[in-house]
C-alpha positions as CSV (number, residue, x, y, z in Angstrom):
1,M,0.0,0.0,0.0
2,T,1.5,3.3,-1.1
3,H,1.1,6.6,0.8
4,S,-1.4,7.8,-1.7
5,D,-3.6,4.7,-1.0
6,I,-3.9,5.3,2.6
7,N,-7.3,6.6,3.6
8,P,-8.1,8.0,7.1
9,E,-10.1,4.9,8.1
10,H,-7.0,2.8,7.4
11,I,-4.7,4.8,9.7
12,T,-4.1,3.0,12.9
13,L,-1.8,3.6,15.9
14,S,0.3,0.6,14.9
15,H,0.7,2.1,11.4
16,L,1.9,5.4,12.9
17,R,4.3,3.5,15.3
18,A,5.8,1.5,12.4
19,K,6.5,4.7,10.5
20,Y,7.9,6.3,13.6
21,H,10.2,3.3,14.1
22,D,11.4,3.7,10.5
23,I,12.3,7.3,10.9
24,S,14.0,6.9,14.4
25,N,15.9,3.6,13.8
26,D,16.5,3.2,10.1
27,T,18.9,6.0,9.8
28,E,21.4,4.2,7.5
29,T,18.9,3.7,4.6
30,L,17.0,7.0,5.0
31,S,18.4,9.4,2.5
32,L,15.6,12.0,2.6
33,P,14.0,12.0,6.0
34,V,11.9,15.0,5.2
35,A,9.8,13.0,2.8
36,D,9.1,10.3,5.3
37,L,8.4,13.0,8.0
38,H,6.0,14.7,5.7
39,F,4.0,11.4,5.3
40,Q,4.3,10.7,9.0
41,I,2.8,14.1,9.9
42,R,0.1,13.7,7.2
43,D,-0.9,10.3,8.6
44,I,-1.0,11.5,12.1
45,K,-3.5,14.2,11.0
46,K,-5.5,11.5,9.2
47,W,-5.4,9.5,12.4
48,Q,-6.6,12.5,14.4
49,T,-9.5,13.0,11.9
50,R,-10.5,9.3,12.2
51,I,-10.4,9.2,15.9
52,L,-12.2,12.6,16.2
53,N,-15.0,11.3,13.8
54,M,-15.4,8.0,15.9
55,I,-15.6,9.9,19.2
56,S,-17.9,12.4,17.7
57,A,-20.3,9.7,16.6
58,D,-20.7,8.4,20.2
59,A,-20.6,11.9,21.6
60,A,-23.5,12.8,19.4
61,I,-25.4,9.8,20.7
62,I,-24.7,10.9,24.3
63,Y,-25.7,14.5,23.5
64,T,-28.9,13.5,21.8
65,H,-30.0,11.4,24.7
66,L,-29.1,14.1,27.2
67,H,-30.9,16.7,25.1
68,N,-34.1,14.6,25.5
69,F,-33.7,14.5,29.2
70,D,-36.8,16.5,30.1
71,L,-37.6,16.6,33.8
72,E,-40.8,18.3,33.1
73,N,-42.1,15.4,31.1
74,L,-41.0,12.9,33.6
75,L,-42.4,14.5,36.7
76,G,-45.3,16.5,35.3
77,T,-46.1,20.1,35.7
78,L,-46.9,21.2,39.2
79,S,-48.5,24.5,38.0
80,S,-52.1,25.1,39.1
81,D,-52.8,26.0,35.5
82,T,-52.6,22.4,34.4
83,G,-54.8,21.0,37.2
84,M,-52.2,18.4,38.0
85,N,-51.3,17.6,41.6
86,L,-48.6,15.6,43.4
87,F,-50.7,12.4,43.2
88,S,-50.3,12.4,39.4
89,L,-46.5,12.2,39.6
90,P,-44.8,9.1,38.5
91,H,-44.3,6.3,41.0
92,E,-40.7,5.9,42.4
93,K,-40.4,2.7,40.4
94,Q,-41.0,4.7,37.2
95,I,-38.4,7.2,38.1
96,Y,-35.9,4.6,38.9
97,E,-36.5,2.8,35.5
98,F,-36.2,6.1,33.7
99,L,-32.9,6.9,35.4
100,T,-31.6,3.4,34.8
101,S,-32.5,3.7,31.1
102,Q,-30.8,7.1,30.8
103,M,-27.7,5.8,32.6
104,N,-27.6,2.6,30.5
105,T,-27.6,4.5,27.3
106,I,-25.0,7.0,28.4
107,Y,-22.9,4.3,29.9
108,H,-23.0,2.3,26.6
109,S,-21.7,5.2,24.6
110,V,-19.0,6.0,27.2
111,N,-18.0,2.4,26.9
112,N,-17.7,2.7,23.2
113,I,-15.4,5.7,23.7
114,N,-13.4,3.7,26.4
115,T,-13.0,0.8,24.1
116,L,-11.8,3.1,21.3
117,F,-9.1,4.6,23.6
118,N,-8.1,1.2,25.0
119,T,-7.5,-0.1,21.5
120,E,-6.3,3.0,19.7
121,F,-4.6,5.1,22.3
122,D,-2.1,4.3,25.2
123,A,0.9,5.9,26.9
124,T,3.2,5.1,24.0
125,A,1.1,7.3,21.7
126,I,1.5,10.4,23.8
127,S,5.2,11.0,22.7
128,L,4.2,10.1,19.1
129,L,1.5,12.8,19.0
130,Q,3.2,15.4,21.1
131,G,6.6,15.8,19.8
132,G,8.4,12.5,19.9
133,L,9.9,13.2,16.5
134,L,11.6,16.2,18.0
135,Y,14.0,13.9,19.8
136,H,15.5,13.2,16.5
137,Q,15.7,16.9,15.5
138,S,19.5,17.0,15.3
139,Y,19.6,13.9,13.0
140,L,16.9,15.4,10.8
141,D,18.8,18.8,10.6
142,K,22.0,17.0,9.6
143,A,20.2,14.8,7.0
144,I,18.5,17.8,5.5
145,S,21.7,19.7,5.4
146,N,23.4,16.9,3.6
147,A,20.6,16.4,1.1
148,L,20.1,20.1,0.5
149,P,23.5,21.7,0.1
150,D,22.1,25.0,-1.1
151,I,22.2,27.0,2.1
152,D,19.3,29.3,1.1
153,K,17.1,26.4,0.1
154,F,18.1,24.5,3.3
155,K,17.1,27.4,5.5
156,C,13.7,27.7,3.8
157,D,13.1,24.0,4.1
158,K,14.4,23.8,7.6
159,L,11.9,26.5,8.7
160,Y,9.2,24.8,6.8
161,W,9.8,21.5,8.5
162,E,10.2,23.0,11.9
163,E,6.7,24.4,11.3
164,K,5.4,21.0,10.3
165,L,7.0,19.4,13.4
166,A,5.1,21.9,15.5
167,V,1.9,20.5,14.2
168,I,2.6,17.4,16.2
169,I,3.3,19.3,19.4
170,Q,0.1,21.4,18.8
171,S,-2.1,18.4,18.2
172,E,-4.1,19.3,21.3
173,E,-4.8,22.7,19.9
174,I,-5.8,21.2,16.6
175,I,-8.3,19.0,18.3
176,H,-9.5,22.0,20.3
177,Q,-10.0,24.1,17.3
178,R,-11.8,21.4,15.3
179,G,-13.3,20.5,18.5
180,L,-16.4,18.8,19.6
181,Q,-18.0,22.2,20.4
182,S,-19.7,22.6,17.0
183,L,-21.7,19.4,17.7
184,F,-23.3,20.9,20.8
185,G,-25.8,23.5,21.7
186,T,-27.7,24.3,24.9
187,T,-29.5,21.3,26.6
188,T,-32.8,20.9,28.3
189,L,-31.1,19.6,31.5
190,P,-32.8,20.9,34.6
191,T,-30.8,23.3,36.7
192,A,-30.1,22.8,40.4
193,D,-32.7,25.5,41.3
194,E,-35.3,23.6,39.1
195,L,-34.6,20.4,40.9
196,K,-35.2,22.2,44.3
197,N,-38.7,23.0,43.3
198,V,-39.7,19.4,42.6
199,E,-41.4,17.2,45.3
200,M,-39.2,14.1,45.7
201,S,-38.2,11.8,48.5
202,S,-34.7,12.1,49.8
203,S,-33.5,9.1,47.9
204,E,-35.0,10.4,44.7
205,R,-33.5,13.8,45.2
206,F,-30.1,12.3,45.9
207,I,-30.3,10.3,42.7
208,M,-31.5,13.3,40.6
209,N,-28.7,15.4,42.0
210,E,-26.1,12.8,41.3
211,L,-27.5,12.2,37.8
212,H,-27.5,16.0,37.1
213,R,-23.9,16.2,38.3
214,I,-22.7,13.3,36.2
215,I,-24.5,14.4,33.1
216,S,-23.1,17.9,33.5
217,A,-19.6,16.3,33.8
218,V,-20.2,14.3,30.6
219,I,-21.3,17.5,28.7
220,N,-18.4,19.5,30.0
221,T,-15.9,16.7,29.1
222,L,-17.2,16.6,25.6
223,T,-17.7,20.3,24.9
224,E,-14.5,21.7,26.3
225,G,-12.5,20.2,23.5
226,L,-10.2,18.3,26.0
227,S,-7.0,16.9,24.8
228,Y,-6.5,13.2,24.2
229,V,-4.5,12.9,27.4
230,Q,-7.0,14.7,29.5
231,L,-9.9,12.7,28.0
232,V,-8.0,9.5,28.8
233,E,-7.6,10.5,32.4
234,T,-11.2,11.7,32.6
235,R,-12.9,8.7,31.2
236,T,-11.9,6.4,34.1
237,T,-13.2,8.6,36.7
238,L,-16.4,9.4,34.7
239,S,-17.1,5.7,34.1
240,Q,-16.6,4.8,37.7
241,R,-19.1,7.5,38.8
242,I,-21.7,6.2,36.3
243,N,-21.0,2.7,37.6
244,D,-21.4,3.8,41.2
245,L,-24.7,5.5,40.5
246,S,-26.1,2.5,38.6
247,K,-25.3,0.3,41.5
248,L,-26.9,2.8,43.8
249,I,-30.1,2.9,41.8
250,R,-30.2,-1.0,41.7
251,N,-29.7,-1.2,45.5
252,L,-32.5,1.4,46.1
253,K,-34.9,-0.5,44.0
254,K,-34.3,-3.6,46.2
255,I,-35.2,-1.7,49.4
């Protein structure tokens, strides 16, 4: 498969590592490292696009589900204009089932993102995406100097490749700029004040407050354009909190 045949969906972390190995270790046979570096950077950008698209797909599922989280529909309207009263509110069992359904759907999408990061991203990828090639800067400079004896052309090309190398270091900024923010608007999540005005038992209120806090954390995580590293660190905590809440709901239903 030639460079021109590689599509973003074919770019994997193992592919990037193999090319990185070629550049860092196969110095004897590498006559024009800038060419390989060019393809390496291009492939990293393709990989970023592929990962971003995959994450965005699950993020969109999470957001759509959260956008439909309408406390008013669940608990009814307590306004006297509607003629509804507290006796018309859903039974606790209905609330638990609703919350469990919400959590299961969110948890499923979070698991998909977790699986993606577990298979496509680990500690060895950090240096690759955030400047690992800079460790070989002196070798690259020397090789470029030998390949391009014209000093003026060398200076221009050197500056050009330094700029390209910066792309790797700035990968987090690229992700932030492309971001996930364009996928999201405002949500219909109830505010803390709105939750205070709803008649609920202490166990229901605790669950609703926890759910509101966790969902807010999910939205913040996805909309702030966090870096790969931050998202990897965040996902474990987030998944554990969702797990804890799911267990809590199940235990309360048994009481």
